[in-house]
C-alpha positions in Angstrom: -43.6 -14.1 2.0 -41.8 -15.2 -1.2 -38.0 -14.9 -1.3 -36.0 -14.6 -4.4 -34.5 -12.0 -6.7 -36.4 -8.8 -7.2 -37.2 -7.5 -10.6 -35.7 -4.1 -11.1 -36.7 -1.9 -14.1 -33.8 -0.1 -15.5 -34.2 3.3 -17.2 -33.9 3.5 -21.0 -30.6 4.6 -22.4 -32.1 8.0 -23.2 -33.4 8.4 -19.6 -30.1 7.4 -18.2 -28.2 9.9 -20.4 -30.6 12.7 -19.4 -30.2 11.9 -15.7 -26.4 12.0 -16.0 -26.6 15.3 -17.7 -28.9 16.7 -15.0 -26.5 15.5 -12.3 -23.6 17.2 -14.0 -25.5 20.4 -14.4 -25.4 20.2 -18.2 -29.2 20.5 -18.7 -30.4 24.0 -18.2 -34.0 24.4 -17.0 -36.0 26.6 -14.7 -35.6 24.1 -11.9 -31.8 23.5 -12.4 -30.5 26.1 -10.0 -27.1 24.3 -9.8 -26.0 25.2 -13.3 -27.3 28.7 -12.7 -25.4 29.1 -9.5 -22.2 27.8 -11.1 -22.6 30.3 -13.9 -23.3 33.2 -11.5 -20.8 32.4 -8.7 -18.2 30.3 -10.6 -16.8 26.8 -9.7 -15.3 28.0 -6.4 -16.2 27.1 -2.8 -17.5 30.3 -1.1 -16.0 29.2 2.2 -12.5 27.7 1.6 -11.9 29.1 -1.9 -11.1 25.8 -3.5 -11.4 25.9 -7.2 -13.1 23.1 -9.2 -12.8 21.8 -12.8 -14.8 19.4 -14.9 -13.1 16.4 -13.2 -14.1 17.3 -9.7 -17.1 19.6 -10.2 -19.4 17.0 -8.7 -17.8 17.7 -5.3 -19.2 21.2 -5.4 -22.8 21.7 -4.1 -25.2 24.6 -3.9 -26.1 25.6 -0.4 -29.3 27.6 0.2 -28.4 30.3 2.7 -31.8 30.6 4.2 -32.4 26.8 4.3 -35.4 27.1 2.0 -34.8 24.9 -1.1 -37.8 26.4 -2.8 -36.3 30.0 -2.6 -34.4 30.1 -5.8 -34.2 33.8 -7.0 -32.8 34.2 -10.5 -30.0 36.5 -9.2 -28.6 33.7 -7.1 -28.7 35.7 -3.9 -29.9 32.7 -1.8 -27.2 30.4 -3.1 -23.5 29.8 -2.3 -21.4 27.1 -3.9 -19.7 25.0 -1.2 -17.4 22.0 -1.5 -18.7 18.8 0.2 -16.5 19.4 3.3 -17.7 23.0 3.9 -21.3 22.1 3.2 -21.1 19.3 5.8 -19.5 21.8 8.2 -22.2 24.4 7.8 -25.0 21.9 8.5 -23.0 20.3 11.4 -22.7 23.8 13.0 -26.4 24.4 12.6 -27.2 21.1 14.4 -24.7 21.8 17.1 -26.2 25.3 17.6 -29.7 23.9 17.9 -28.5 21.3 20.4 -26.6 23.8 22.5 -29.5 26.2 22.6 -31.8 23.7 24.2 -32.3 24.1 27.9 
């Protein structure tokens, strides 16, 4: 097996700019439920009530209430915006519940 540096293909400047916009929720498309959820529910964590602005909006995530990431109704009824801490807490509680329910 040959050792040495691996060649990595970097995205073009346009592709990189589009990716950054998608990550920030600035590109609106049918599949971008994050920007839709932020518009519907606002930049606030549904659990702890922390408010977010442009500087820290990346710390707010969209949680699918039913756990199905393909269930994205246009009214946002399956989404809740959660900060990273609350989102981790929700999933940790789900794991703990599954563990404790096993015989």
